[in-house]
PQR file with spaces between the fields and no chain letter, atoms N, CA, C, O and H, PARSE charges and radii, in Angstrom:
ATOM       1  N    UNK     1       0.838   -1.167    0.000 -0.4000 1.5000
ATOM       2  CA   UNK     1       0.000    0.000    0.000 -0.0000 2.0000
ATOM       3  C    UNK     1       0.893    1.244    0.000  0.5500 1.7000
ATOM       4  O    UNK     1       1.932    1.264    0.661 -0.5500 1.4000
ATOM       5  N    UNK     2       0.503    2.248   -0.716 -0.4000 1.5000
ATOM       6  CA   UNK     2       1.293    3.476   -0.822 -0.0000 2.0000
ATOM       7  C    UNK     2       1.092    4.366    0.400  0.5500 1.7000
ATOM       8  O    UNK     2       0.021    4.389    1.006 -0.5500 1.4000
ATOM       9  H    UNK     2      -0.341    2.232   -1.253  0.4000 1.0000
ATOM      10  N    UNK     3       2.141    5.091    0.742 -0.4000 1.5000
ATOM      11  CA   UNK     3       2.089    6.045    1.849 -0.0000 2.0000
ATOM      12  C    UNK     3       1.190    7.217    1.444  0.5500 1.7000
ATOM      13  O    UNK     3       1.284    7.698    0.315 -0.5500 1.4000
ATOM      14  H    UNK     3       3.011    5.072    0.250  0.4000 1.0000
ATOM      15  N    UNK     4       0.317    7.686    2.351 -0.4000 1.5000
ATOM      16  CA   UNK     4      -0.543    8.826    2.011 -0.0000 2.0000
ATOM      17  C    UNK     4       0.271   10.103    1.816  0.5500 1.7000
ATOM      18  O    UNK     4       1.353   10.247    2.385 -0.5500 1.4000
ATOM      19  H    UNK     4       0.240    7.295    3.268  0.4000 1.0000
ATOM      20  N    UNK     5      -0.245   11.014    1.022 -0.4000 1.5000
ATOM      21  CA   UNK     5       0.454   12.269    0.747 -0.0000 2.0000
ATOM      22  C    UNK     5       0.492   13.185    1.966  0.5500 1.7000
ATOM      23  O    UNK     5       1.467   13.908    2.171 -0.5500 1.4000
ATOM      24  H    UNK     5      -1.124   10.897    0.559  0.4000 1.0000
ATOM      25  N    UNK     6      -0.570   13.155    2.777 -0.4000 1.5000
ATOM      26  CA   UNK     6      -0.585   14.004    3.967 -0.0000 2.0000
ATOM      27  C    UNK     6      -1.434   13.354    5.051  0.5500 1.7000
ATOM      28  O    UNK     6      -2.145   12.381    4.802 -0.5500 1.4000
ATOM      29  H    UNK     6      -1.362   12.568    2.611  0.4000 1.0000
ATOM      30  N    UNK     7      -1.349   13.902    6.246 -0.4000 1.5000
ATOM      31  CA   UNK     7      -2.128   13.388    7.361 -0.0000 2.0000
ATOM      32  C    UNK     7      -1.372   12.341    8.163  0.5500 1.7000
ATOM      33  O    UNK     7      -0.312   11.859    7.763 -0.5500 1.4000
ATOM      34  H    UNK     7      -0.771   14.693    6.448  0.4000 1.0000
ATOM      35  N    UNK     8      -1.945   12.011    9.289 -0.4000 1.5000
ATOM      36  CA   UNK     8      -1.358   11.007   10.169 -0.0000 2.0000
ATOM      37  C    UNK     8      -1.825    9.627    9.726  0.5500 1.7000
ATOM      38  O    UNK     8      -2.997    9.437    9.399 -0.5500 1.4000
ATOM      39  H    UNK     8      -2.806   12.402    9.614  0.4000 1.0000
ATOM      40  N    UNK     9      -0.905    8.666    9.716 -0.4000 1.5000
ATOM      41  CA   UNK     9      -1.246    7.294    9.366 -0.0000 2.0000
ATOM      42  C    UNK     9      -0.445    6.352   10.247  0.5500 1.7000
ATOM      43  O    UNK     9       0.610    6.722   10.762 -0.5500 1.4000
ATOM      44  H    UNK     9       0.046    8.821    9.981  0.4000 1.0000
ATOM      45  N    UNK    10      -0.945    5.133   10.420 -0.4000 1.5000
ATOM      46  CA   UNK    10      -0.237    4.103   11.175 -0.0000 2.0000
ATOM      47  C    UNK    10       0.272    3.041   10.220  0.5500 1.7000
ATOM      48  O    UNK    10      -0.458    2.558    9.354 -0.5500 1.4000
ATOM      49  H    UNK    10      -1.802    4.832   10.001  0.4000 1.0000
ATOM      50  N    UNK    11       1.533    2.687   10.392 -0.4000 1.5000
ATOM      51  CA   UNK    11       2.129    1.619    9.595 -0.0000 2.0000
ATOM      52  C    UNK    11       1.903    0.307   10.339  0.5500 1.7000
ATOM      53  O    UNK    11       2.171    0.212   11.537 -0.5500 1.4000
ATOM      54  H    UNK    11       2.126    3.079   11.095  0.4000 1.0000
ATOM      55  N    UNK    12       1.416   -0.691    9.636 -0.4000 1.5000
ATOM      56  CA   UNK    12       1.158   -1.990   10.251 -0.0000 2.0000
ATOM      57  C    UNK    12       1.709   -3.114    9.409  0.5500 1.7000
ATOM      58  O    UNK    12       2.178   -2.911    8.289 -0.5500 1.4000
ATOM      59  H    UNK    12       1.199   -0.614    8.663  0.4000 1.0000
ATOM      60  N    UNK    13       1.641   -4.300    9.971 -0.4000 1.5000
ATOM      61  CA   UNK    13       2.119   -5.498    9.273 -0.0000 2.0000
ATOM      62  C    UNK    13       1.014   -6.546    9.318  0.5500 1.7000
ATOM      63  O    UNK    13       0.500   -6.876   10.388 -0.5500 1.4000
ATOM      64  H    UNK    13       1.260   -4.465   10.881  0.4000 1.0000
ATOM      65  N    UNK    14       0.654   -7.064    8.152 -0.4000 1.5000
ATOM      66  CA   UNK    14      -0.349   -8.126    8.086 -0.0000 2.0000
ATOM      67  C    UNK    14       0.290   -9.396    8.627  0.5500 1.7000
ATOM      68  O    UNK    14       1.318   -9.847    8.123 -0.5500 1.4000
ATOM      69  H    UNK    14       1.071   -6.796    7.283  0.4000 1.0000
ATOM      70  N    UNK    15      -0.328   -9.971    9.661 -0.4000 1.5000
ATOM      71  CA   UNK    15       0.211  -11.195   10.253 -0.0000 2.0000
ATOM      72  C    UNK    15      -0.675  -12.404    9.969  0.5500 1.7000
ATOM      73  O    UNK    15      -0.241  -13.543   10.141 -0.5500 1.4000
ATOM      74  H    UNK    15      -1.163   -9.605   10.071  0.4000 1.0000
ATOM      75  N    UNK    16      -1.904  -12.167    9.537 -0.4000 1.5000
ATOM      76  CA   UNK    16      -2.771  -13.266    9.110 -0.0000 2.0000
ATOM      77  C    UNK    16      -3.609  -12.762    7.953  0.5500 1.7000
ATOM      78  O    UNK    16      -4.434  -11.860    8.105 -0.5500 1.4000
ATOM      79  H    UNK    16      -2.256  -11.242    9.397  0.4000 1.0000
ATOM      80  N    UNK    17      -3.384  -13.356    6.806 -0.4000 1.5000
ATOM      81  CA   UNK    17      -4.038  -12.908    5.582 -0.0000 2.0000
ATOM      82  C    UNK    17      -5.247  -13.783    5.267  0.5500 1.7000
ATOM      83  O    UNK    17      -5.446  -14.188    4.122 -0.5500 1.4000
ATOM      84  H    UNK    17      -2.715  -14.089    6.683  0.4000 1.0000
ATOM      85  N    UNK    18      -6.047  -14.070    6.280 -0.4000 1.5000
ATOM      86  CA   UNK    18      -7.272  -14.834    6.083 -0.0000 2.0000
ATOM      87  C    UNK    18      -8.394  -14.092    6.794  0.5500 1.7000
ATOM      88  O    UNK    18      -8.176  -13.009    7.338 -0.5500 1.4000
ATOM      89  H    UNK    18      -5.885  -13.741    7.211  0.4000 1.0000
ATOM      90  N    UNK    19      -9.562  -14.650    6.794 -0.4000 1.5000
ATOM      91  CA   UNK    19     -10.687  -14.005    7.471 -0.0000 2.0000
ATOM      92  C    UNK    19     -10.710  -14.441    8.919  0.5500 1.7000
ATOM      93  O    UNK    19     -10.712  -15.651    9.144 -0.5500 1.4000
ATOM      94  H    UNK    19      -9.740  -15.529    6.352  0.4000 1.0000
ATOM      95  N    UNK    20     -10.728  -13.592    9.911 -0.4000 1.5000
ATOM      96  CA   UNK    20     -10.554  -12.153    9.772 -0.0000 2.0000
ATOM      97  C    UNK    20      -9.088  -11.786    9.558  0.5500 1.7000
ATOM      98  O    UNK    20      -8.185  -12.468   10.042 -0.5500 1.4000
ATOM      99  H    UNK    20     -10.727  -12.609    9.728  0.4000 1.0000
ATOM     100  N    UNK    21      -8.874  -10.712    8.833 -0.4000 1.5000
ATOM     101  CA   UNK    21      -7.536  -10.182    8.592 -0.0000 2.0000
ATOM     102  C    UNK    21      -6.973   -9.675    9.909  0.5500 1.7000
ATOM     103  O    UNK    21      -7.683   -9.033   10.683 -0.5500 1.4000
ATOM     104  H    UNK    21      -9.608  -10.158    8.439  0.4000 1.0000
ATOM     105  N    UNK    22      -5.694   -9.958   10.170 -0.4000 1.5000
ATOM     106  CA   UNK    22      -5.069   -9.460   11.403 -0.0000 2.0000
ATOM     107  C    UNK    22      -3.866   -8.606   11.044  0.5500 1.7000
ATOM     108  O    UNK    22      -2.988   -9.030   10.292 -0.5500 1.4000
ATOM     109  H    UNK    22      -5.117  -10.478    9.541  0.4000 1.0000
ATOM     110  N    UNK    23      -3.836   -7.389   11.595 -0.4000 1.5000
ATOM     111  CA   UNK    23      -2.741   -6.451   11.356 -0.0000 2.0000
ATOM     112  C    UNK    23      -2.165   -6.040   12.704  0.5500 1.7000
ATOM     113  O    UNK    23      -2.906   -5.646   13.605 -0.5500 1.4000
ATOM     114  H    UNK    23      -4.549   -7.045   12.206  0.4000 1.0000
ATOM     115  N    UNK    24      -0.842   -6.130   12.846 -0.4000 1.5000
ATOM     116  CA   UNK    24      -0.165   -5.656   14.051 -0.0000 2.0000
ATOM     117  C    UNK    24       0.413   -4.276   13.775  0.5500 1.7000
ATOM     118  O    UNK    24       0.999   -4.030   12.720 -0.5500 1.4000
ATOM     119  H    UNK    24      -0.240   -6.450   12.114  0.4000 1.0000
ATOM     120  N    UNK    25       0.238   -3.381   14.741 -0.4000 1.5000
ATOM     121  CA   UNK    25       0.739   -2.014   14.614 -0.0000 2.0000
ATOM     122  C    UNK    25       1.868   -1.713   15.591  0.5500 1.7000
ATOM     123  O    UNK    25       2.369   -0.590   15.629 -0.5500 1.4000
ATOM     124  H    UNK    25      -0.237   -3.581   15.597  0.4000 1.0000
ATOM     125  N    UNK    26       2.275   -2.709   16.385 -0.4000 1.5000
ATOM     126  CA   UNK    26       3.343   -2.501   17.352 -0.0000 2.0000
ATOM     127  C    UNK    26       2.877   -1.835   18.632  0.5500 1.7000
ATOM     128  O    UNK    26       3.697   -1.378   19.428 -0.5500 1.4000
ATOM     129  H    UNK    26       1.867   -3.622   16.354  0.4000 1.0000
ATOM     130  N    UNK    27       1.569   -1.775   18.838 -0.4000 1.5000
ATOM     131  CA   UNK    27       1.015   -1.136   20.042 -0.0000 2.0000
ATOM     132  C    UNK    27       0.090   -2.103   20.780  0.5500 1.7000
ATOM     133  O    UNK    27      -0.787   -1.678   21.531 -0.5500 1.4000
ATOM     134  H    UNK    27       0.903   -2.147   18.191  0.4000 1.0000
ATOM     135  N    UNK    28       0.286   -3.385   20.567 -0.4000 1.5000
ATOM     136  CA   UNK    28      -0.618   -4.383   21.136 -0.0000 2.0000
ATOM     137  C    UNK    28      -0.355   -4.667   22.613  0.5500 1.7000
ATOM     138  O    UNK    28      -1.190   -5.286   23.272 -0.5500 1.4000
ATOM     139  H    UNK    28       0.998   -3.731   19.957  0.4000 1.0000
ATOM     140  N    UNK    29       0.775   -4.233   23.142 -0.4000 1.5000
ATOM     141  CA   UNK    29       1.106   -4.486   24.548 -0.0000 2.0000
ATOM     142  C    UNK    29       1.533   -3.187   25.223  0.5500 1.7000
ATOM     143  O    UNK    29       2.143   -2.314   24.605 -0.5500 1.4000
ATOM     144  H    UNK    29       1.453   -3.730   22.607  0.4000 1.0000
ATOM     145  N    UNK    30       1.200   -3.083   26.502 -0.4000 1.5000
ATOM     146  CA   UNK    30       1.591   -1.927   27.306 -0.0000 2.0000
ATOM     147  C    UNK    30       2.207   -2.459   28.592  0.5500 1.7000
ATOM     148  O    UNK    30       1.612   -3.298   29.268 -0.5500 1.4000
ATOM     149  H    UNK    30       0.705   -3.792   27.004  0.4000 1.0000
ATOM     150  N    UNK    31       3.377   -1.981   28.925 -0.4000 1.5000
ATOM     151  CA   UNK    31       4.075   -2.452   30.118 -0.0000 2.0000
ATOM     152  C    UNK    31       4.042   -1.377   31.197  0.5500 1.7000
ATOM     153  O    UNK    31       4.296   -0.203   30.930 -0.5500 1.4000
ATOM     154  H    UNK    31       3.861   -1.299   28.376  0.4000 1.0000
ATOM     155  N    UNK    32       3.725   -1.797   32.414 -0.4000 1.5000
ATOM     156  CA   UNK    32       3.641   -0.890   33.563 -0.0000 2.0000
ATOM     157  C    UNK    32       4.126   -1.652   34.791  0.5500 1.7000
ATOM     158  O    UNK    32       4.150   -2.883   34.788 -0.5500 1.4000
ATOM     159  H    UNK    32       3.519   -2.751   32.630  0.4000 1.0000
ATOM     160  N    UNK    33       4.512   -0.928   35.842 -0.4000 1.5000
ATOM     161  CA   UNK    33       4.860   -1.608   37.093 -0.0000 2.0000
ATOM     162  C    UNK    33       3.698   -2.501   37.548  0.5500 1.7000
ATOM     163  O    UNK    33       2.536   -2.207   37.270 -0.5500 1.4000
ATOM     164  H    UNK    33       4.492    0.072   35.845  0.4000 1.0000
ATOM     165  N    UNK    34       4.020   -3.580   38.242 -0.4000 1.5000
ATOM     166  CA   UNK    34       3.033   -4.610   38.583 -0.0000 2.0000
ATOM     167  C    UNK    34       1.763   -4.043   39.214  0.5500 1.7000
ATOM     168  O    UNK    34       0.661   -4.399   38.799 -0.5500 1.4000
ATOM     169  H    UNK    34       4.964   -3.820   38.468  0.4000 1.0000
ATOM     170  N    UNK    35       1.899   -3.175   40.201 -0.4000 1.5000
ATOM     171  CA   UNK    35       0.723   -2.632   40.891 -0.0000 2.0000
ATOM     172  C    UNK    35      -0.180   -1.849   39.934  0.5500 1.7000
ATOM     173  O    UNK    35      -1.400   -2.004   39.958 -0.5500 1.4000
ATOM     174  H    UNK    35       2.795   -2.886   40.538  0.4000 1.0000
ATOM     175  N    UNK    36       0.426   -1.010   39.094 -0.4000 1.5000
ATOM     176  CA   UNK    36      -0.366   -0.227   38.133 -0.0000 2.0000
ATOM     177  C    UNK    36      -0.954   -1.138   37.056  0.5500 1.7000
ATOM     178  O    UNK    36      -2.089   -0.939   36.624 -0.5500 1.4000
ATOM     179  H    UNK    36       1.418   -0.884   39.074  0.4000 1.0000
ATOM     180  N    UNK    37      -0.182   -2.137   36.622 -0.4000 1.5000
ATOM     181  CA   UNK    37      -0.665   -3.057   35.589 -0.0000 2.0000
ATOM     182  C    UNK    37      -1.908   -3.806   36.065  0.5500 1.7000
ATOM     183  O    UNK    37      -2.867   -3.953   35.307 -0.5500 1.4000
ATOM     184  H    UNK    37       0.741   -2.298   36.973  0.4000 1.0000
ATOM     185  N    UNK    38      -1.903   -4.277   37.303 -0.4000 1.5000
ATOM     186  CA   UNK    38      -3.071   -4.988   37.837 -0.0000 2.0000
ATOM     187  C    UNK    38      -4.287   -4.065   37.929  0.5500 1.7000
ATOM     188  O    UNK    38      -5.408   -4.476   37.630 -0.5500 1.4000
ATOM     189  H    UNK    38      -1.125   -4.158   37.919  0.4000 1.0000
ATOM     190  N    UNK    39      -4.060   -2.816   38.345 -0.4000 1.5000
ATOM     191  CA   UNK    39      -5.158   -1.842   38.428 -0.0000 2.0000
ATOM     192  C    UNK    39      -5.711   -1.540   37.032  0.5500 1.7000
ATOM     193  O    UNK    39      -6.926   -1.505   36.841 -0.5500 1.4000
ATOM     194  H    UNK    39      -3.149   -2.482   38.588  0.4000 1.0000
ATOM     195  N    UNK    40      -4.823   -1.323   36.058 -0.4000 1.5000
ATOM     196  CA   UNK    40      -5.267   -1.046   34.686 -0.0000 2.0000
ATOM     197  C    UNK    40      -6.023   -2.230   34.100  0.5500 1.7000
ATOM     198  O    UNK    40      -7.038   -2.053   33.425 -0.5500 1.4000
ATOM     199  H    UNK    40      -3.836   -1.351   36.213  0.4000 1.0000
ATOM     200  N    UNK    41      -5.531   -3.429   34.356 -0.4000 1.5000
ATOM     201  CA   UNK    41      -6.195   -4.624   33.838 -0.0000 2.0000
ATOM     202  C    UNK    41      -7.650   -4.667   34.303  0.5500 1.7000
ATOM     203  O    UNK    41      -8.542   -4.997   33.521 -0.5500 1.4000
ATOM     204  H    UNK    41      -4.707   -3.573   34.904  0.4000 1.0000
ATOM     205  N    UNK    42      -7.887   -4.341   35.554 -0.4000 1.5000
ATOM     206  CA   UNK    42      -9.245   -4.337   36.105 -0.0000 2.0000
ATOM     207  C    UNK    42     -10.073   -3.194   35.506  0.5500 1.7000
ATOM     208  O    UNK    42     -11.203   -3.404   35.067 -0.5500 1.4000
ATOM     209  H    UNK    42      -7.163   -4.073   36.189  0.4000 1.0000
ATOM     210  N    UNK    43      -9.502   -1.982   35.491 -0.4000 1.5000
ATOM     211  CA   UNK    43     -10.252   -0.803   35.046 -0.0000 2.0000
ATOM     212  C    UNK    43     -10.530   -0.803   33.545  0.5500 1.7000
ATOM     213  O    UNK    43     -11.556   -0.278   33.113 -0.5500 1.4000
ATOM     214  H    UNK    43      -8.583   -1.811   35.848  0.4000 1.0000
ATOM     215  N    UNK    44      -9.643   -1.378   32.749 -0.4000 1.5000
ATOM     216  CA   UNK    44      -9.811   -1.338   31.293 -0.0000 2.0000
ATOM     217  C    UNK    44     -10.824   -2.352   30.771  0.5500 1.7000
ATOM     218  O    UNK    44     -11.095   -2.384   29.570 -0.5500 1.4000
ATOM     219  H    UNK    44      -8.810   -1.805   33.099  0.4000 1.0000
ATOM     220  N    UNK    45     -11.379   -3.168   31.636 -0.4000 1.5000
ATOM     221  CA   UNK    45     -12.431   -4.099   31.201 -0.0000 2.0000
ATOM     222  C    UNK    45     -13.646   -3.353   30.670  0.5500 1.7000
ATOM     223  O    UNK    45     -14.418   -3.888   29.874 -0.5500 1.4000
ATOM     224  H    UNK    45     -11.159   -3.142   32.612  0.4000 1.0000
ATOM     225  N    UNK    46     -13.808   -2.111   31.117 -0.4000 1.5000
ATOM     226  CA   UNK    46     -14.925   -1.272   30.665 -0.0000 2.0000
ATOM     227  C    UNK    46     -14.512   -0.332   29.540  0.5500 1.7000
ATOM     228  O    UNK    46     -15.257    0.588   29.203 -0.5500 1.4000
ATOM     229  H    UNK    46     -13.181   -1.676   31.764  0.4000 1.0000
ATOM     230  N    UNK    47     -13.333   -0.550   28.953 -0.4000 1.5000
ATOM     231  CA   UNK    47     -12.860    0.281   27.856 -0.0000 2.0000
ATOM     232  C    UNK    47     -11.949    1.388   28.343  0.5500 1.7000
ATOM     233  O    UNK    47     -11.812    1.620   29.544 -0.5500 1.4000
ATOM     234  H    UNK    47     -12.728   -1.298   29.227  0.4000 1.0000
ATOM     235  N    UNK    48     -11.337    2.059   27.404 -0.4000 1.5000
ATOM     236  CA   UNK    48     -10.426    3.140   27.740 -0.0000 2.0000
ATOM     237  C    UNK    48      -9.926    3.825   26.488  0.5500 1.7000
ATOM     238  O    UNK    48     -10.425    3.593   25.387 -0.5500 1.4000
ATOM     239  H    UNK    48     -11.449    1.871   26.428  0.4000 1.0000
ATOM     240  N    UNK    49      -8.930    4.673   26.677 -0.4000 1.5000
ATOM     241  CA   UNK    49      -8.340    5.443   25.589 -0.0000 2.0000
ATOM     242  C    UNK    49      -6.848    5.180   25.542  0.5500 1.7000
ATOM     243  O    UNK    49      -6.179    5.180   26.576 -0.5500 1.4000
ATOM     244  H    UNK    49      -8.525    4.862   27.571  0.4000 1.0000
ATOM     245  N    UNK    50      -6.324    4.957   24.346 -0.4000 1.5000
ATOM     246  CA   UNK    50      -4.888    4.766   24.153 -0.0000 2.0000
ATOM     247  C    UNK    50      -4.268    6.089   23.711  0.5500 1.7000
ATOM     248  O    UNK    50      -4.796    6.764   22.827 -0.5500 1.4000
ATOM     249  H    UNK    50      -6.867    4.957   23.506  0.4000 1.0000
ATOM     250  N    UNK    51      -3.152    6.454   24.328 -0.4000 1.5000
ATOM     251  CA   UNK    51      -2.402    7.648   23.946 -0.0000 2.0000
ATOM     252  C    UNK    51      -1.217    7.172   23.115  0.5500 1.7000
ATOM     253  O    UNK    51      -0.362    6.434   23.605 -0.5500 1.4000
ATOM     254  H    UNK    51      -2.724    5.906   25.046  0.4000 1.0000
ATOM     255  N    UNK    52      -1.171    7.600   21.850 -0.4000 1.5000
ATOM     256  CA   UNK    52      -0.130    7.157   20.924 -0.0000 2.0000
ATOM     257  C    UNK    52       0.779    8.296   20.530  0.5500 1.7000
ATOM     258  O    UNK    52       0.378    9.460   20.522 -0.5500 1.4000
ATOM     259  H    UNK    52      -1.865    8.199   21.452  0.4000 1.0000
ATOM     260  N    UNK    53       2.003    7.949   20.205 -0.4000 1.5000
ATOM     261  CA   UNK    53       2.929    8.867   19.558 -0.0000 2.0000
ATOM     262  C    UNK    53       3.200    8.245   18.186  0.5500 1.7000
ATOM     263  O    UNK    53       3.533    7.064   18.094 -0.5500 1.4000
ATOM     264  H    UNK    53       2.329    7.004   20.211  0.4000 1.0000
ATOM     265  N    UNK    54       3.058    9.035   17.127 -0.4000 1.5000
ATOM     266  CA   UNK    54       3.209    8.515   15.767 -0.0000 2.0000
ATOM     267  C    UNK    54       4.295    9.301   15.047  0.5500 1.7000
ATOM     268  O    UNK    54       4.254   10.530   14.989 -0.5500 1.4000
ATOM     269  H    UNK    54       2.788    9.995   17.202  0.4000 1.0000
ATOM     270  N    UNK    55       5.275    8.571   14.495 -0.4000 1.5000
ATOM     271  CA   UNK    55       6.363    9.223   13.759 -0.0000 2.0000
ATOM     272  C    UNK    55       5.903    9.584   12.349  0.5500 1.7000
ATOM     273  O    UNK    55       4.832    9.166   11.911 -0.5500 1.4000
ATOM     274  H    UNK    55       5.309    7.573   14.542  0.4000 1.0000
ATOM     275  N    UNK    56       6.715   10.356   11.650 -0.4000 1.5000
ATOM     276  CA   UNK    56       6.383   10.737   10.268 -0.0000 2.0000
ATOM     277  C    UNK    56       6.295    9.529    9.350  0.5500 1.7000
ATOM     278  O    UNK    56       5.607    9.572    8.330 -0.5500 1.4000
ATOM     279  H    UNK    56       7.586   10.696   12.006  0.4000 1.0000
ATOM     280  N    UNK    57       6.993    8.440    9.706 -0.4000 1.5000
ATOM     281  CA   UNK    57       6.968    7.233    8.878 -0.0000 2.0000
ATOM     282  C    UNK    57       5.794    6.318    9.218  0.5500 1.7000
ATOM     283  O    UNK    57       5.645    5.258    8.611 -0.5500 1.4000
ATOM     284  H    UNK    57       7.552    8.404   10.534  0.4000 1.0000
ATOM     285  N    UNK    58       4.952    6.715   10.186 -0.4000 1.5000
ATOM     286  CA   UNK    58       3.775    5.934   10.534 -0.0000 2.0000
ATOM     287  C    UNK    58       3.989    4.933   11.652  0.5500 1.7000
ATOM     288  O    UNK    58       3.065    4.203   12.008 -0.5500 1.4000
ATOM     289  H    UNK    58       5.073    7.577   10.680  0.4000 1.0000
ATOM     290  N    UNK    59       5.190    4.883   12.213 -0.4000 1.5000
ATOM     291  CA   UNK    59       5.454    3.961   13.312 -0.0000 2.0000
ATOM     292  C    UNK    59       4.842    4.516   14.594  0.5500 1.7000
ATOM     293  O    UNK    59       5.071    5.673   14.947 -0.5500 1.4000
ATOM     294  H    UNK    59       5.941    5.477   11.924  0.4000 1.0000
ATOM     295  N    UNK    60       4.066    3.688   15.288 -0.4000 1.5000
ATOM     296  CA   UNK    60       3.355    4.135   16.487 -0.0000 2.0000
ATOM     297  C    UNK    60       4.008    3.582   17.742  0.5500 1.7000
ATOM     298  O    UNK    60       4.586    2.496   17.734 -0.5500 1.4000
ATOM     299  H    UNK    60       3.880    2.748   15.002  0.4000 1.0000
ATOM     300  N    UNK    61       3.906    4.347   18.820 -0.4000 1.5000
ATOM     301  CA   UNK    61       4.344    3.907   20.145 -0.0000 2.0000
ATOM     302  C    UNK    61       3.210    4.183   21.116  0.5500 1.7000
ATOM     303  O    UNK    61       2.650    5.279   21.137 -0.5500 1.4000
ATOM     304  H    UNK    61       3.436    5.230   18.827  0.4000 1.0000
ATOM     305  N    UNK    62       2.879    3.195   21.909 -0.4000 1.5000
ATOM     306  CA   UNK    62       1.833    3.331   22.915 -0.0000 2.0000
ATOM     307  C    UNK    62       2.439    4.000   24.143  0.5500 1.7000
ATOM     308  O    UNK    62       3.277    3.409   24.824 -0.5500 1.4000
ATOM     309  H    UNK    62       3.334    2.304   21.891  0.4000 1.0000
ATOM     310  N    UNK    63       2.019    5.229   24.427 -0.4000 1.5000
ATOM     311  CA   UNK    63       2.597    6.013   25.520 -0.0000 2.0000
ATOM     312  C    UNK    63       1.849    5.830   26.838  0.5500 1.7000
ATOM     313  O    UNK    63       2.464    5.842   27.904 -0.5500 1.4000
ATOM     314  H    UNK    63       1.338    5.709   23.874  0.4000 1.0000
ATOM     315  N    UNK    64       0.533    5.662   26.777 -0.4000 1.5000
ATOM     316  CA   UNK    64      -0.247    5.512   28.001 -0.0000 2.0000
ATOM     317  C    UNK    64      -1.618    4.950   27.648  0.5500 1.7000
ATOM     318  O    UNK    64      -2.048    5.018   26.497 -0.5500 1.4000
ATOM     319  H    UNK    64       0.033    5.653   25.912  0.4000 1.0000
ATOM     320  N    UNK    65      -2.283    4.408   28.625 -0.4000 1.5000
ATOM     321  CA   UNK    65      -3.676    3.988   28.483 -0.0000 2.0000
ATOM     322  C    UNK    65      -4.450    4.594   29.649  0.5500 1.7000
ATOM     323  O    UNK    65      -3.978    4.610   30.785 -0.5500 1.4000
ATOM     324  H    UNK    65      -1.933    4.353   29.560  0.4000 1.0000
ATOM     325  N    UNK    66      -5.638    5.089   29.348 -0.4000 1.5000
ATOM     326  CA   UNK    66      -6.451    5.775   30.348 -0.0000 2.0000
ATOM     327  C    UNK    66      -7.822    5.102   30.400  0.5500 1.7000
ATOM     328  O    UNK    66      -8.525    5.065   29.390 -0.5500 1.4000
ATOM     329  H    UNK    66      -6.022    5.076   28.424  0.4000 1.0000
ATOM     330  N    UNK    67      -8.212    4.571   31.559 -0.4000 1.5000
ATOM     331  CA   UNK    67      -9.538    3.961   31.679 -0.0000 2.0000
ATOM     332  C    UNK    67     -10.641    4.998   31.473  0.5500 1.7000
ATOM     333  O    UNK    67     -10.429    6.190   31.695 -0.5500 1.4000
ATOM     334  H    UNK    67      -7.641    4.602   32.379  0.4000 1.0000
ATOM     335  N    UNK    68     -11.815    4.537   31.050 -0.4000 1.5000
ATOM     336  CA   UNK    68     -12.967    5.432   30.927 -0.0000 2.0000
ATOM     337  C    UNK    68     -13.255    6.060   32.286  0.5500 1.7000
ATOM     338  O    UNK    68     -13.258    5.361   33.299 -0.5500 1.4000
ATOM     339  H    UNK    68     -11.987    3.569   30.871  0.4000 1.0000
ATOM     340  N    UNK    69     -13.498    7.378   32.322 -0.4000 1.5000
ATOM     341  CA   UNK    69     -13.730    8.042   33.608 -0.0000 2.0000
ATOM     342  C    UNK    69     -14.993    7.569   34.326  0.5500 1.7000
ATOM     343  O    UNK    69     -15.082    7.675   35.549 -0.5500 1.4000
ATOM     344  H    UNK    69     -13.496    7.946   31.499  0.4000 1.0000
ATOM     345  N    UNK    70     -15.970    7.048   33.581 -0.4000 1.5000
ATOM     346  CA   UNK    70     -17.216    6.598   34.212 -0.0000 2.0000
ATOM     347  C    UNK    70     -17.217    5.103   34.510  0.5500 1.7000
ATOM     348  O    UNK    70     -18.269    4.529   34.794 -0.5500 1.4000
ATOM     349  H    UNK    70     -15.898    6.962   32.587  0.4000 1.0000
ATOM     350  N    UNK    71     -16.049    4.467   34.447 -0.4000 1.5000
ATOM     351  CA   UNK    71     -15.947    3.041   34.729 -0.0000 2.0000
ATOM     352  C    UNK    71     -16.292    2.769   36.193  0.5500 1.7000
ATOM     353  O    UNK    71     -15.738    3.418   37.080 -0.5500 1.4000
ATOM     354  H    UNK    71     -15.195    4.933   34.216  0.4000 1.0000
ATOM     355  N    UNK    72     -17.193    1.827   36.464 -0.4000 1.5000
ATOM     356  CA   UNK    72     -17.531    1.513   37.860 -0.0000 2.0000
ATOM     357  C    UNK    72     -16.384    0.817   38.592  0.5500 1.7000
ATOM     358  O    UNK    72     -16.423    0.695   39.817 -0.5500 1.4000
ATOM     359  H    UNK    72     -17.643    1.300   35.743  0.4000 1.0000
ATOM     360  N    UNK    73     -15.379    0.366   37.872 -0.4000 1.5000
ATOM     361  CA   UNK    73     -14.252   -0.344   38.487 -0.0000 2.0000
ATOM     362  C    UNK    73     -13.168    0.598   38.983  0.5500 1.7000
ATOM     363  O    UNK    73     -12.192    0.147   39.583 -0.5500 1.4000
ATOM     364  H    UNK    73     -15.348    0.466   36.877  0.4000 1.0000
ATOM     365  N    UNK    74     -13.317    1.905   38.745 -0.4000 1.5000
ATOM     366  CA   UNK    74     -12.288    2.878   39.158 -0.0000 2.0000
ATOM     367  C    UNK    74     -12.341    3.139   40.624  0.5500 1.7000
ATOM     368  O    UNK    74     -11.549    3.929   41.140 -0.5500 1.4000
ATOM     369  H    UNK    74     -14.110    2.271   38.257  0.4000 1.0000
């Protein structure tokens, strides 16, 4: 696929070319100290927001994850 002329884009790699298609973007895992990781695991069951940093080449880095503010697990 060609790189877009402008705008932000994420570069990914197809890892399974069958139905369903699976694409890895390098942001599938987030590492945190054990205590915070256990808390996030519980709170993110109700969804959340990923904070990404994206380079000009489309490579993404997962900088933080934030649970939904209205999560009953917070």
